[in-house]
Structures are given as structure tokens and as C-alpha cells.
C-alpha positions in Angstrom: 15.8 9.8 -11.8 16.3 9.7 -8.0 15.9 6.2 -7.0 14.1 7.6 -3.8 11.4 8.2 -6.4 10.7 4.3 -6.2 9.4 4.6 -2.6 6.5 6.7 -3.5 4.3 3.8 -4.8 5.6 1.9 -1.6 4.2 4.4 0.4 0.8 4.2 -1.3 0.9 0.5 -0.6 1.9 1.1 3.2 -1.6 3.1 3.1 -3.4 0.6 1.4 -2.4 -2.3 4.0 -3.2 0.3 6.9 -6.5 0.7 5.2 -6.9 -3.2 5.2 -5.9 -3.3 8.6 -8.6 -0.7 9.8 -11.1 -2.3 7.7 -10.7 -5.6 9.5 -11.0 -3.9 12.7 -14.2 -2.4 11.6 -15.5 -5.8 10.3 -14.5 -7.4 13.9 -16.8 -5.2 16.0 -20.1 -6.1 16.9 -22.8 -5.7 14.5 -25.7 -6.1 17.1 -28.6 -8.0 17.4 -30.6 -10.2 14.6 -32.8 -7.3 13.6 -29.9 -4.6 13.7 -27.9 -7.1 11.2 -30.8 -7.6 9.0 -31.5 -3.8 8.4 -27.7 -3.3 7.9 -28.0 -6.3 5.1 -30.9 -4.5 3.5 -28.8 -1.2 3.5 -25.7 -3.0 2.3 -27.5 -4.3 -0.7 -29.0 -1.5 -1.9 -25.7 0.6 -1.8 -23.9 -2.4 -4.0 -27.1 -2.4 -6.5 -26.5 1.1 -6.6 -22.7 0.9 -7.1 -23.4 -1.6 -9.9 -25.6 0.4 -12.0 -23.6 3.6 -11.4 -20.3 2.0 -12.6 -22.6 0.7 -15.7 -23.4 4.0 -16.6 -20.1 5.3 -16.2 -18.7 2.7 -18.6 -20.4 4.4 -21.5 -18.4 7.8 -20.4 -15.2 6.1 -19.7 -14.6 4.3 -22.8 -15.8 6.8 -25.6 -13.5 9.4 -23.5 -10.5 7.1 -23.3 -11.0 6.5 -27.1 -11.3 10.5 -27.9 -8.0 10.7 -25.5 -6.0 8.4 -27.4 -6.9 9.9 -30.9 -5.9 13.2 -29.6 -2.5 11.8 -28.2 -1.7 10.5 -31.2 -2.0 13.9 -33.2 1.5 15.9 -33.7 0.1 19.1 -33.8 1.9 22.0 -35.8 5.7 23.4 -36.0 4.3 26.4 -34.0 2.1 24.4 -31.5 3.0 21.0 -31.1 1.3 18.4 -29.1 3.4 16.9 -26.2 1.1 13.9 -25.6 0.9 10.2 -26.2 -2.2 7.5 -26.9 -1.0 6.3 -23.6 -2.8 9.1 -21.9 -5.9 6.7 -22.5 -4.4 4.1 -20.6 -3.5 6.7 -17.8 -7.2 7.8 -17.8 -8.7 4.2 -17.4 -6.4 3.7 -14.7 -7.4 6.9 -12.7 -11.2 5.9 -13.5 -10.4 2.2 -11.9 -8.6 3.4 -9.1 -11.5 6.2 -8.2 -14.3 3.3 -8.6 -12.3 1.2 -6.3 -11.9 3.7 -3.7 -15.9 4.6 -3.9 -16.6 0.7 -3.5 -13.8 0.9 -0.6 -15.8 3.7 0.9 -19.5 2.3 0.5 -18.4 -1.0 2.1 -17.0 0.3 4.9 -19.7 2.7 5.7 -22.4 0.1 5.8 -20.1 -2.2 8.1 -19.1 0.9 10.4 -23.1 2.3 10.5 -24.5 -0.6 12.4 -21.2 -1.4 14.3 -21.3 2.3 15.3 -24.9 1.9 16.3 -24.4 -0.9 18.8 -21.4 0.6 20.1 -23.4 3.6 21.3 -25.6 1.3 23.3 -22.7 0.9 25.6 -20.2 3.7 25.4 -20.2 7.3 23.4 -16.3 6.8 23.4 -16.2 3.4 21.9 -19.0 4.7 19.0 -16.7 7.5 18.3 -14.0 4.9 18.0 -15.7 3.0 15.2 -17.1 5.6 13.4 -13.8 7.7 12.9 -12.0 4.4 12.2 -14.6 3.6 9.7 -13.8 7.1 8.1 -10.1 6.5 8.2 -10.2 3.7 6.1 -12.0 5.5 3.5 -9.4 8.6 3.6 -6.3 6.3 4.0 -7.8 4.4 0.6 -8.0 7.4 -1.5 -4.8 8.5 -0.4 -3.2 5.1 -0.9 -4.4 4.3 -4.1 -3.6 8.2 -5.3 -0.2 7.8 -4.5 0.2 4.3 -6.0 -1.3 5.3 -8.9 0.5 8.5 -9.4 3.7 7.2 -8.5 3.8 4.1 -10.4 2.5 5.7 -13.7 5.0 8.5 -13.3 7.8 5.7 -13.1 6.7 4.1 -16.1 6.1 7.1 -18.1 9.3 8.4 -17.1 11.1 5.1 -18.6 9.0 5.3 -21.4 9.5 8.7 -22.6 12.5 10.8 -20.6 14.9 8.1 -19.6 18.2 9.8 -19.1 16.6 13.3 -20.1 16.6 16.6 -18.3 14.0 17.3 -15.7 13.3 20.3 -18.1 13.2 18.6 -21.5 10.4 18.0 -23.7 10.3 14.5 -23.0 9.6 15.1 -19.3 7.1 17.3 -20.4 5.5 14.6 -22.4 5.3 12.3 -19.7 3.8 14.8 -17.1 1.0 15.6 -19.5 0.4 12.0 -20.4 0.4 11.1 -16.5 -2.4 14.3 -16.0 -4.7 11.5 -17.8 -4.7 9.5 -14.5 -6.1 12.7 -12.6 -8.7 13.2 -15.0 -10.2 10.2 -14.9 -10.0 9.8 -11.3 -11.4 13.2 -11.0 -14.4 12.1 -13.8 -15.4 9.3 -12.0 -15.4 11.1 -8.5 -17.6 13.9 -9.8 -20.5 11.5 -11.3 -20.1 9.5 -8.3 -20.6 12.6 -6.0 -23.7 13.6 -7.7 -25.2 10.3 -8.4 -24.6 9.5 -4.6 -26.4 12.6 -3.5 -29.3 11.5 -5.6 -29.3 8.0 -4.0 -28.7 9.3 -0.7 -32.0 11.6 -0.9 -33.9 8.9 -2.6 -33.0 6.4 0.6 -34.0 9.2 3.0 -37.4 10.0 1.4 -37.9 6.3 1.5 -37.2 6.0 5.2 -39.7 8.7 5.8 -42.5 7.0 4.0 -41.6 3.7 5.6 -41.4 5.4 9.1 -45.1 7.1 8.6 -46.7 3.8 7.5 -45.1 1.8 10.6 
């Protein structure tokens, strides 16, 4: 395997370092007066409570699915239709699910922080408000990209060494490594799908709640 492949996870780490740097910058911005910070705290608490409830439910999906994938990966198939997989696909699936949930957590935290700080910045300058909001968005974007590159690159190197060390790129061993690696994408996409649906329901409920509070007050 070309040594340049080992740089791929390193680029993922660079992306995560950039994410941490921008997250720190957003956190240092002025969060407004006491009332604004109080409301922002309520929003953040609700968001974290939602994430915890969602993760608990998703655990009931992820673990049985991983067990099923491990069992399917252990099957040999038939001589005419062999299965080029491994029980390690379950490990790749769970790592993908964890990385996807981590990306969602990063996005939720930075969104709640950037929300109130953008509102405070808008009181003085539209340009400053745009800078805060776009920087907050870049944290999520770079976080997702960094985690994806780190996960795919790291797992590819690991599975290549396990299944296809010294083999040709067109070999059956390489095919096995790639098919096991697909478990990472499956895990990440599965969690992202449920998070998107659940998040939409949560935000709609929060919107209705805000309307009711506005009418009462």
C-alpha cells in the first residue's frame, strides 16, 4: 500500500483541530445579557435532553443491527456465490454510528452557542453577526468531514492490513476489505437518518411551544 494513504487519517485530524479552534472562537464571543443567557441555557438543556433520549432509542437499533451484521459476515455463502465479508463489519458499523452521533453532538452544542451569540452580535453589526453564524456552521461542516475522513481512512488502513496486506488492488482480499469498510458508512448513515427525522419532530415541537408561550405572555 502506498505510504501516502497514511496521510488520510492525518488530514481528518487536521479537520478536527480546525473544528476545535473555531468552536473555541465561537464560545469566546459575547453571549449577551443575563436574560439572553438564561434563555440560551434553557434551549441548550432541551437540546441535550433530546440528544440523550434519541441516543438511548438508537442504541436499541444499533446493537441488534451490529449483531445481525456480524452473523451475516461470518457466513461463507456458496461456491457459486461466495460472501466476501467478515464479522468485523459489525465493528465498522458501530464505529460509524458512534462517529455520526458525535458529529450530531458537536453540531447541537455549537448551534446552541452560536444562536445567542449571533443575536448579541446583530445588536451592533450585521457583518459580525454573519461572521459568528457562518463560523458556527463551519464547525459542524468541518467536524463531519474530519470525522468521516478519520474513520474511513483509519479503518481502511486497518482492514487492508488484516485482509489484504501485500495483495493486489483487484484481489478478492481487497474486495473483502472494502466490503467490510462499507459497514462504517452504513452505521453513519443509519444514525444520521434517524437523527434527521427525530430532529425535525423535536424542532417542530419546540416551534409550537414557542408560539404558545408567545401567545400566553
